[in-house]
C-alpha positions as CSV (number, residue, x, y, z in Angstrom):
1,M,-17.3,30.5,26.9
2,A,-16.8,34.2,27.0
3,K,-20.6,34.7,26.6
4,K,-21.2,32.3,29.5
5,E,-18.7,34.1,31.7
6,A,-20.3,37.5,30.8
7,R,-23.8,36.1,31.6
8,Q,-22.5,34.7,34.9
9,K,-21.1,38.1,35.9
10,E,-24.4,39.7,34.9
11,L,-26.4,37.3,37.0
12,D,-24.0,37.6,40.0
13,E,-24.6,41.3,40.0
14,K,-28.3,40.8,40.1
15,I,-28.0,38.3,42.9
16,G,-25.9,40.8,44.9
17,A,-28.5,43.6,44.6
18,P,-30.1,44.5,48.0
19,D,-33.7,44.1,46.6
20,F,-32.9,40.7,44.9
21,W,-35.3,38.7,47.1
22,D,-38.1,41.2,46.8
23,D,-39.6,38.9,44.1
24,P,-38.9,35.4,45.3
25,Q,-40.1,33.6,42.2
26,A,-37.9,35.7,39.9
27,A,-35.0,35.4,42.4
28,Q,-35.3,31.6,42.3
29,K,-35.2,31.5,38.5
30,I,-32.1,33.7,38.3
31,S,-30.4,31.7,41.1
32,K,-31.1,28.5,39.2
33,E,-29.7,29.9,35.9
34,A,-26.7,31.3,37.7
35,A,-25.9,27.9,39.3
36,V,-26.1,26.1,36.0
37,I,-23.9,28.5,34.2
38,R,-21.4,28.6,37.1
39,D,-21.1,24.8,37.0
40,E,-20.5,24.9,33.3
41,V,-17.9,27.7,33.5
42,D,-16.1,26.0,36.4
43,S,-16.1,22.7,34.5
44,W,-14.4,24.3,31.5
45,H,-11.8,26.0,33.8
46,V,-11.0,22.6,35.4
47,F,-10.7,21.0,31.9
48,A,-8.3,23.8,30.7
49,Q,-6.2,23.2,33.8
50,R,-6.0,19.5,33.0
51,V,-4.9,20.3,29.4
52,H,-2.3,22.8,30.7
53,Y,-1.0,20.2,33.2
54,A,-0.7,17.5,30.4
55,C,1.2,19.9,28.2
56,E,3.6,20.6,31.1
57,L,4.2,16.9,31.5
58,A,4.9,16.5,27.8
59,E,7.4,19.3,27.8
60,M,9.4,17.6,30.6
61,E,10.1,14.7,28.2
62,D,10.5,12.4,31.2
63,D,10.0,8.8,30.2
64,S,9.0,7.9,33.8
65,L,6.0,10.1,33.3
66,R,5.0,8.6,30.0
67,S,2.3,6.1,31.4
68,E,0.8,8.9,33.5
69,L,0.7,11.2,30.5
70,E,-0.8,8.7,28.2
71,A,-3.5,7.9,30.6
72,E,-4.3,11.5,31.1
73,I,-4.5,12.2,27.4
74,I,-7.0,9.4,27.0
75,L,-9.2,10.9,29.6
76,I,-8.8,14.4,28.1
77,E,-9.8,13.1,24.6
78,K,-12.9,11.4,26.1
79,D,-13.9,14.5,28.0
80,L,-13.3,16.7,24.9
81,E,-15.4,14.3,22.7
82,K,-18.3,14.6,25.2
83,R,-18.0,18.4,25.4
84,S,-17.9,18.7,21.6
85,F,-21.1,16.7,21.4
86,T,-22.8,18.7,24.0
87,A,-21.9,21.9,22.0
88,M,-24.1,20.4,19.2
89,L,-27.2,20.5,21.5
90,S,-28.1,24.0,20.6
91,G,-31.9,23.8,20.6
92,K,-33.9,26.3,22.6
93,Y,-34.6,23.8,25.4
94,D,-31.7,21.4,25.0
95,E,-29.9,22.7,28.0
96,G,-32.8,22.3,30.3
97,D,-34.8,19.7,32.2
98,A,-37.2,17.2,30.7
99,I,-40.5,15.4,31.4
100,L,-40.5,11.8,30.3
101,A,-43.8,9.9,29.9
102,I,-44.1,6.2,29.2
103,H,-47.3,4.5,28.0
104,A,-47.9,0.8,27.6
105,G,-49.3,-0.1,24.1
106,A,-50.8,-3.1,22.5
107,G,-49.9,-6.4,24.1
108,G,-51.8,-6.4,27.5
109,T,-49.8,-7.6,30.5
110,D,-46.7,-8.1,28.4
111,S,-46.7,-4.4,27.3
112,Q,-47.4,-3.2,30.8
113,D,-44.4,-5.2,32.0
114,W,-42.4,-3.8,29.1
115,A,-43.4,-0.3,30.2
116,E,-42.0,-1.0,33.6
117,M,-38.8,-2.3,32.1
118,V,-38.5,0.9,30.0
119,Q,-39.1,3.0,33.1
120,R,-36.2,1.2,34.9
121,M,-34.0,1.6,31.8
122,Y,-34.4,5.4,31.8
123,L,-34.1,5.7,35.6
124,R,-30.8,3.8,35.4
125,W,-29.6,5.9,32.6
126,A,-30.5,9.1,34.5
127,E,-28.7,7.8,37.5
128,E,-25.5,7.1,35.6
129,Q,-25.6,10.6,34.1
130,G,-26.1,12.2,37.5
131,Y,-29.6,13.5,36.8
132,K,-32.3,14.0,39.4
133,T,-35.4,12.0,38.8
134,E,-38.9,12.3,40.3
135,I,-41.9,10.2,39.5
136,L,-44.9,12.6,39.2
137,D,-47.6,10.2,38.4
138,I,-47.8,6.4,37.9
139,T,-50.7,4.0,37.0
140,E,-50.0,0.4,37.9
141,G,-50.9,-2.5,35.7
142,E,-53.6,-5.0,36.6
143,E,-51.4,-8.0,36.9
144,A,-47.9,-6.7,36.5
145,G,-45.9,-3.7,35.3
146,I,-47.4,-0.3,34.7
147,K,-49.9,1.3,32.3
148,S,-48.2,4.7,32.3
149,V,-45.7,6.9,34.3
150,T,-44.6,10.5,34.1
151,I,-41.1,11.3,35.4
152,A,-39.4,14.7,35.8
153,I,-35.7,14.5,34.9
154,S,-33.6,17.4,36.0
155,G,-30.0,18.2,35.0
156,S,-27.9,19.9,32.3
157,Y,-28.9,18.9,28.8
158,A,-31.5,16.3,30.0
159,F,-34.0,17.3,27.3
160,G,-31.2,17.6,24.7
161,Y,-30.3,14.0,25.1
162,L,-33.7,12.5,25.8
163,R,-35.5,14.1,22.8
164,S,-33.8,11.4,20.8
165,E,-36.0,8.8,22.6
166,R,-39.4,10.0,21.5
167,G,-41.4,7.3,19.7
168,V,-42.5,3.7,19.8
169,H,-40.2,1.1,21.4
170,R,-40.8,-2.5,20.4
171,L,-39.8,-5.6,22.5
172,V,-39.6,-9.2,21.2
173,R,-39.2,-11.9,23.8
174,L,-40.5,-15.2,25.2
175,S,-43.5,-14.0,27.3
176,P,-43.2,-14.8,31.0
177,F,-47.0,-14.4,31.2
178,D,-47.8,-17.0,28.6
179,A,-48.2,-20.5,29.9
180,A,-47.0,-21.9,26.6
181,H,-44.0,-19.6,26.8
182,R,-44.5,-18.3,23.3
183,R,-42.8,-15.4,21.7
184,H,-44.6,-12.1,22.1
185,T,-44.1,-8.6,20.7
186,S,-44.9,-5.6,22.9
187,F,-45.0,-1.9,22.3
188,V,-44.4,1.2,24.5
189,L,-44.8,4.9,23.6
190,V,-42.2,7.3,25.0
191,E,-42.9,11.0,25.1
192,V,-40.2,13.6,25.9
193,L,-41.2,17.1,26.7
194,P,-39.2,20.1,27.8
195,Q,-39.9,21.6,31.2
196,I,-41.3,25.1,30.3
197,A,-40.7,27.8,32.8
198,M,-43.9,29.1,34.4
199,D,-43.2,32.6,33.1
200,S,-42.2,31.6,29.6
201,P,-44.1,33.5,26.9
202,D,-44.0,30.3,24.7
203,V,-47.0,28.9,26.6
204,Q,-49.9,30.9,27.9
205,V,-52.3,29.1,30.3
206,E,-55.4,31.0,31.5
207,L,-56.4,29.6,34.9
208,S,-60.1,30.1,34.0
209,D,-59.5,27.5,31.3
210,V,-58.3,24.9,33.8
211,R,-60.6,22.7,36.0
212,I,-58.9,21.5,39.2
213,D,-60.1,18.3,40.9
214,V,-58.6,17.0,44.1
215,F,-58.7,13.2,44.9
216,R,-57.1,10.6,47.1
217,S,-53.7,9.2,46.0
218,S,-53.7,5.5,45.1
219,G,-51.4,2.7,44.0
220,A,-47.9,1.9,45.0
221,G,-45.8,4.5,46.6
222,G,-45.4,3.6,50.3
223,Q,-44.6,6.6,52.4
224,N,-44.2,8.8,49.4
225,V,-47.9,8.8,48.6
226,Q,-50.3,10.1,51.2
227,K,-53.7,8.5,51.6
228,N,-55.6,11.7,52.1
229,S,-56.9,14.0,49.3
230,T,-53.6,15.5,48.0
231,A,-53.6,14.2,44.4
232,I,-54.5,16.7,41.7
233,R,-56.2,16.4,38.3
234,L,-56.0,19.3,35.9
235,T,-58.3,19.4,32.9
236,H,-57.5,22.1,30.3
237,I,-61.0,22.7,28.9
238,P,-60.1,24.2,25.5
239,S,-57.8,21.3,24.5
240,G,-59.2,18.5,26.6
241,I,-55.8,17.6,28.0
242,V,-56.0,15.9,31.4
243,V,-53.0,15.8,33.7
244,T,-52.8,14.0,37.1
245,C,-50.0,14.2,39.8
246,Q,-50.1,12.2,43.0
247,N,-46.6,11.4,44.0
248,E,-45.7,14.6,46.0
249,R,-46.4,15.1,49.7
250,S,-48.6,18.2,49.5
251,Q,-51.6,19.3,47.4
252,M,-49.7,22.5,46.5
253,Q,-46.7,20.6,45.2
254,N,-48.9,18.3,43.2
255,K,-50.7,21.3,41.7
256,E,-47.4,22.9,40.7
257,A,-46.0,19.7,39.2
258,A,-49.3,19.0,37.3
259,M,-49.3,22.6,35.9
260,Q,-45.7,22.0,34.8
261,V,-46.7,18.9,32.9
262,L,-49.8,20.7,31.4
263,R,-47.7,23.6,30.1
264,A,-45.3,21.0,28.5
265,R,-48.1,19.2,26.8
266,L,-49.6,22.4,25.5
267,F,-46.2,23.4,24.2
268,Q,-46.0,20.0,22.5
269,I,-49.3,20.6,20.7
270,Q,-48.1,24.0,19.5
271,Q,-44.9,22.6,18.2
272,A,-46.6,19.7,16.5
273,K,-49.0,22.0,14.7
274,Q,-46.1,24.3,13.6
275,D,-44.1,21.3,12.4
276,A,-47.0,19.9,10.4
277,E,-47.6,23.2,8.8
278,I,-44.0,23.5,7.8
279,A,-44.0,19.9,6.5
280,V,-47.1,20.6,4.3
281,L,-45.5,23.7,2.9
282,K,-42.3,21.7,2.1
283,G,-44.4,18.9,0.6
284,D,-43.1,16.1,2.9
285,F,-45.9,15.8,5.4
286,T,-46.4,12.2,6.7
287,K,-48.9,11.2,9.3
288,A,-47.5,9.8,12.6
289,E,-48.6,6.2,13.1
290,W,-48.5,4.1,16.3
291,G,-46.9,1.1,14.5
292,S,-43.8,3.0,13.3
293,Q,-41.3,2.0,16.0
294,I,-38.1,3.9,16.4
295,R,-36.2,1.0,18.1
296,S,-36.5,-2.7,18.5
297,Y,-35.2,-4.7,21.6
298,V,-34.9,-8.4,20.7
299,L,-34.4,-10.9,23.5
300,H,-35.3,-14.0,21.5
301,P,-34.3,-15.8,19.3
302,Y,-31.2,-13.6,19.5
303,Q,-29.9,-10.6,21.4
304,L,-30.0,-7.3,19.6
305,V,-31.2,-3.7,20.2
306,K,-31.5,-1.7,16.9
307,D,-32.4,1.8,16.2
308,H,-34.3,1.9,12.9
309,R,-33.6,5.6,12.3
310,T,-29.8,5.4,12.5
311,E,-29.2,1.7,12.0
312,Y,-27.1,1.9,15.2
313,E,-27.3,-1.5,17.1
314,V,-25.9,-3.2,20.1
315,G,-25.7,-7.0,20.6
316,N,-25.8,-6.9,24.4
317,S,-29.6,-6.2,25.0
318,Q,-29.2,-6.5,28.8
319,S,-26.7,-3.6,28.9
320,V,-29.1,-1.4,27.1
321,L,-31.9,-2.3,29.4
322,D,-29.6,-1.4,32.3
323,G,-29.3,2.1,30.9
324,A,-26.5,2.0,28.3
325,L,-28.3,4.4,26.0
326,I,-25.7,7.1,25.2
327,G,-24.6,5.4,22.0
328,F,-28.1,5.4,20.6
329,M,-28.7,9.0,21.6
330,E,-25.5,10.3,20.1
331,A,-26.1,8.4,16.9
332,F,-29.5,10.0,16.5
333,L,-28.4,13.5,17.5
334,R,-25.4,13.5,15.2
335,Q,-27.6,12.9,12.2
336,P,-27.7,15.9,9.8
337,T,-31.1,17.7,10.1
């Protein structure tokens, strides 16, 4: 915490400089970092005050205050457990924002419906955690559900938590789209990318390597999607990566959001290449396959959600689909690396 407080002081001095806003882009970056650190430092100060208050109650040895003290201790223990876990999220991008992409897999309409259920699950989870969400791009299914969606999730440690969700998610249920009401298995691929700062040296994007196309927004969105040509498609020519964004109000906002996703995808490629090279050197390289699901959600013939990496499971499938994911995330992130 001493390092955080020192960093906060350093940033506050920069913000107080007369020429701070001469470079608006750099000023916004510093202001954002300062706000995040300030919230964290203030949170720890409040927590320390609660502990001090509980100690004072205990020293009074007043039986009439016992129930109040016991209730406060339970809350402090829960808070401390959460803070201890957060301290484990020490990856380079764990503290930052995330980009979540969901893609329907094999299974036709059932998988597209499953993709929409997964989208709702993560939006509910993000809401419960107090994170800000923004749908950057969405492709609707032909009959129901969605084919894919890209969501920006902003808040402290959003990426740190969500990186546990990368992989294939499998659903087993009685299909509502099957006239015979038979049991179907559907698959969805979840991608989680860190939001890379535009000036980060980790990803270099030459504008000459990017083709920009402007087109008319389409699909659901109501007032949030304009019907004039504001949607953006970026094609990174060297890699062949294509990114679209059509859920902002202006062409410039769409371009900035699409560039953010492009940078994240290029970073993902770089990391995958590095990880594969390291795995080969260690002799434990395995090819990633679509069928290797990380988690199964069973709605029939019984209720169960099970993570195949940790063996963590929950019998109440609906609660998980309503966003109760922290147990799965923590079980995965607590695993020794």
